C-alpha angles and dihedrals in degrees: 000000000000122000116256118219119192117198116187113214096170094121089074123075093224136024094245094206109151108168134135112256124189125192109283119264105027130083126212109281092009120129122227095275138095119304120207116205117223128192091272094059120094113227109254117241115224118214122201119187130195146101133296137198124204088197127018109255094023126110115286128236125215115246138198116187119196121193146135115249137158095235145000094261091055092044093053094044093048089047092053093047090050094049091049089049089054091054104259111149096199140017136190114196115201110173142009128196146146118262116234100216134323123319119247100229142050140285090026092052093060090040090054090048091048091050089054088053092053102266125133097230115203118192117188130190143171111267122230116230 
């Protein structure tokens, strides 16, 4: 079972994540076919964004989950399982994509590195309304 790392970013007013994300499953210049990774390819980090609730009816938190997964279905299933293990009662996942390189700022930089090392990195933050 992969290690889950939770990084609380609640002291910031916004997530501050500014990275290029492409639709999951296709690399730049790649046609819509199967891509076989070789030893020189870096594993792609998937990012899933959404909201989570510790208890139903309470205020939500924003969430970014970074992980390496073979496909979108596995990424979503693994994310939901990790969130449940961490005590979240409910999750609403909005977007999924593939990160194009490392983010510039923490806590996303360490989350990205953790994902490359096999962690399921969960970054939470207070949402602005």
